[in-house]
C-alpha positions in Angstrom: 38.8 195.5 111.8 42.0 196.0 113.8 40.3 194.3 116.5 39.4 191.4 114.6 42.7 190.7 113.1 44.3 190.6 116.7 41.9 188.2 117.7 42.3 185.8 114.4 46.0 185.9 114.6 46.3 184.3 117.9 43.7 181.5 117.0 45.6 180.7 113.9 48.7 180.6 116.0 46.8 178.4 118.4 45.3 176.0 115.6 48.7 175.5 114.1 50.4 174.9 117.2 47.5 172.2 118.1 48.4 170.7 114.7 51.7 170.3 115.1 51.6 168.7 118.6 49.0 166.2 117.3 51.0 165.5 114.2 54.1 164.8 116.3 52.7 161.5 117.9 51.1 160.8 114.5 54.4 160.6 112.6 56.1 158.9 115.3 53.8 156.0 115.2 54.1 155.9 111.5 57.8 155.5 111.5 57.6 152.7 114.4 57.8 148.9 113.7 54.3 147.4 113.0 52.5 145.6 115.7 51.7 142.0 115.3 49.5 141.1 118.0 47.5 138.2 117.5 49.5 136.7 114.7 51.7 133.5 114.8 55.1 134.8 115.4 56.7 131.7 113.6 55.5 133.2 110.5 58.4 135.3 110.5 61.8 133.8 109.2 64.5 134.2 111.8 68.4 135.0 110.4 71.1 134.0 112.4 75.3 134.0 111.8 76.9 130.9 111.5 79.8 132.3 113.6 79.9 134.7 116.3 82.2 137.6 114.9 84.2 137.0 111.9 83.6 133.7 110.1 87.1 131.9 109.3 88.5 132.8 106.3 86.7 136.2 106.1 88.2 138.8 104.1 86.1 141.7 105.2 83.0 142.6 107.4 80.6 143.2 104.5 77.1 141.3 104.0 78.6 139.1 101.6 81.6 138.0 104.1 78.9 136.9 106.6 77.7 133.6 106.3 74.0 133.2 107.8 71.2 130.4 108.2 67.6 131.5 108.0 65.1 129.4 109.8 61.5 129.1 108.5 59.5 127.1 110.9 56.6 124.7 110.2 52.9 125.3 111.6 54.6 123.7 115.0 56.4 127.2 115.6 59.7 128.5 116.7 60.7 128.5 119.4 58.9 125.2 119.5 55.1 124.4 120.9 55.3 122.2 124.1 53.8 118.9 123.2 54.3 118.9 119.5 56.8 116.4 118.0 60.1 117.3 116.9 60.2 117.9 113.0 63.1 116.5 110.4 64.9 119.5 109.2 66.4 120.4 105.6 69.0 123.1 104.9 68.6 124.8 101.5 71.4 125.9 99.4 70.2 128.0 96.7 72.1 127.6 93.2 73.8 130.6 91.1 76.8 129.2 89.8 78.9 130.1 93.0 78.6 133.5 92.1 75.0 134.4 93.1 72.4 133.0 95.4 69.0 132.7 93.9 67.4 133.0 97.3 63.9 133.5 96.3 62.8 130.9 93.9 65.6 128.1 95.1 65.3 129.4 98.8 62.2 131.1 100.3 60.0 129.3 98.3 61.4 125.9 98.6 61.5 126.6 102.4 57.9 127.3 102.5 57.0 124.0 100.6 59.0 122.3 103.1 57.3 123.6 106.0 53.9 122.6 104.5 55.2 119.1 104.8 55.7 119.7 108.2 59.6 119.9 108.0 61.5 122.6 109.5 63.5 124.5 107.0 67.1 126.7 106.9 68.3 128.5 104.0 71.9 129.0 103.8 73.6 132.3 102.5 77.0 131.0 101.9 79.9 132.9 100.7 80.8 133.1 97.0 83.4 133.2 94.3 85.1 134.3 92.9 86.2 136.3 95.8 85.9 133.2 98.1 86.7 129.8 96.5 87.1 126.3 98.1 86.9 125.3 101.0 85.1 127.9 102.3 82.0 127.3 100.5 82.3 123.8 101.9 83.0 125.1 105.3 79.9 127.3 105.3 77.8 124.2 104.4 79.4 122.2 107.1 79.1 124.5 109.6 75.4 124.9 109.0 74.8 121.1 109.1 76.2 121.2 112.6 74.5 124.3 113.9 71.1 122.6 113.3 72.3 119.4 115.1 73.7 121.0 118.0 71.0 123.1 118.7 68.4 120.5 117.6 66.7 120.7 120.8 66.2 124.7 120.5 64.9 124.5 116.8 62.7 121.7 117.6 64.2 119.3 114.9 65.3 115.6 115.0 69.0 115.6 115.3 69.1 112.1 113.1 66.9 113.5 110.4 68.7 116.6 109.1 69.1 116.8 105.2 70.6 119.1 102.8 68.8 120.1 99.3 70.8 121.9 96.6 70.1 123.3 93.4 72.5 123.8 90.9 75.6 124.7 92.1 74.0 124.6 95.3 73.3 120.8 94.3 77.2 120.6 93.7 77.7 122.1 97.3 75.1 119.6 98.9 76.7 116.6 97.1 80.1 117.7 98.5 78.6 117.8 101.7 77.3 114.0 101.2 80.9 112.8 100.4 83.0 115.0 102.4 81.9 114.7 106.2 83.4 113.8 109.6 82.0 113.0 112.9 83.2 116.4 114.8 86.1 117.4 116.8 85.4 116.3 120.4 88.5 118.7 121.7 87.0 121.5 120.2 86.3 124.7 122.6 83.1 125.5 120.1 80.4 122.9 121.1 78.8 123.4 117.6 82.3 121.8 116.1 82.0 118.5 118.2 79.0 117.1 116.1 78.7 115.6 112.9 78.3 117.4 109.7 77.1 114.5 108.1 73.6 115.1 106.4 71.1 112.1 107.0 69.6 112.6 103.6 70.2 114.7 100.4 67.9 116.2 97.6 69.7 117.2 94.5 67.8 119.5 92.2 69.5 119.7 88.3 72.7 119.5 90.4 76.5 120.1 89.3 78.3 116.9 89.9 81.5 116.7 87.7 84.2 119.1 87.8 86.3 117.0 85.4 83.7 115.7 83.0 82.9 117.2 79.5 79.7 117.9 80.8 80.8 120.1 83.8 79.4 123.5 84.3 82.5 126.0 83.6 81.5 129.1 85.3 80.5 127.0 88.5 83.9 125.3 88.5 85.6 128.6 87.8 84.1 130.6 90.7 84.6 127.6 92.9 88.6 127.0 92.1 89.9 129.7 90.0 91.7 129.3 86.7 94.2 126.3 87.6 93.0 124.0 90.0 95.2 121.1 90.5 94.0 118.0 88.7 93.6 116.4 92.5 91.5 118.8 93.6 89.2 119.0 90.7 89.1 114.9 91.2 88.4 115.6 95.0 85.1 117.7 94.2 83.9 115.8 91.5 81.0 114.0 93.1 80.5 110.9 91.3 84.3 110.0 92.0 83.8 110.2 95.9 80.8 108.0 96.8 81.2 105.6 99.5 78.9 103.2 101.3 78.5 105.8 103.9 77.1 108.5 101.7 73.5 109.0 102.7 70.6 108.0 100.6 69.7 110.6 97.8 66.8 112.0 95.5 67.7 113.6 92.2 66.1 115.4 89.5 66.8 116.9 86.2 65.8 117.1 82.7 66.7 115.8 79.3 66.6 119.5 77.8 69.0 121.0 80.3 71.9 122.5 78.4 73.2 124.5 81.1 74.0 121.8 83.4 72.9 118.4 81.5 71.6 115.4 83.1 74.8 113.4 82.6 75.5 115.3 86.3 72.7 113.5 87.9 73.0 110.2 86.0 76.7 109.9 86.9 76.1 110.6 90.7 73.1 108.2 90.7 75.1 105.5 89.1 78.0 106.1 91.6 75.3 105.7 94.3 73.9 102.5 93.0 77.3 100.8 92.6 78.1 102.0 96.4 74.6 100.3 97.3 73.5 103.5 98.4 69.6 104.2 98.2 68.8 106.4 95.7 66.1 107.8 93.4 66.5 109.6 90.0 63.8 111.5 88.0 64.8 112.7 84.3 62.1 114.7 83.2 61.6 115.1 79.0 61.3 118.8 78.9 62.2 121.5 81.7 64.8 124.4 81.3 67.3 124.8 83.8 67.0 126.4 87.2 63.1 126.1 87.4 62.7 125.5 91.1 59.5 124.0 92.3 57.9 125.1 89.0 54.2 124.0 90.6 52.8 125.6 87.1 54.2 123.0 84.9 52.3 119.6 84.9 55.7 117.8 84.3 58.4 118.7 86.2 56.1 120.5 88.6 55.4 116.7 90.0 59.0 116.5 91.3 57.7 118.1 94.7 55.2 115.4 94.9 57.9 112.6 94.0 60.3 113.9 96.7 57.3 113.8 99.4 56.8 110.2 98.4 60.7 109.3 98.8 60.9 111.2 102.0 57.6 109.3 103.0 59.4 105.8 102.0 62.6 106.9 103.7 60.9 107.3 106.8 61.8 111.0 107.2 58.0 111.7 106.9 55.4 109.7 108.5 53.1 107.6 106.0 
């Protein structure tokens, strides 16, 4: 018995040691990043900062202080595959009352839908109130447009077909970019700042437009402007009062039953565009809650994406 126990103990020790040795590489494999061989690398979104280092006006170095742009590539890929034509691009501004970002149903899902049309999509994570207020949000949006335009070749996009798409408060931000833009500063040391921040077209989904009318969205206004903004600033950021013939073509939709951001916002902006001679298309659906996103499950308002495709073809953004 003693001899047996002397033999068994080393064997057990050897078995335990062997198991440990085999377990170490196995555990290492489990914690290593999964390999994606034989898969299209463009399926993964690519997130990039809008500025290297701290963003202008940053109040800290937390994630919420760092605006980013996330690229979602169409099937032509990123980096773009040689031989494929350049694609139009759309920069998406999620809504959330300027205090939150609905980055899933008003961001990622919309980007994937745009990809299916053959468009390159970008989703902007802009800084939010009440920590950040105007002009920070507009600065982030303008920087996003300049970034895509200045790096158009790298992204495989057409520099003269870069649009914006905004939902709710993001729609207010998008409408502000199409009424407040410049051609760039040719003397800037940063090459991104030398190009125009004017979008070539705009898509506004149940947007906040007016900050001065009785049908404004009070929370968006408060988060963007604070408690006591000057009357001049409120007027400057009410989109219906700032349309000019240089405002880009615009597609809008809302619904008669939206009590959060009433359809009067979209109607007022459409009328201003029409008066200025700017090509515009407006759809007011009979029934839809606020913040529906694509809502492809709804047989009525879910058609807005199809109407958008037709409009983009009519505007020659997409081929017929």
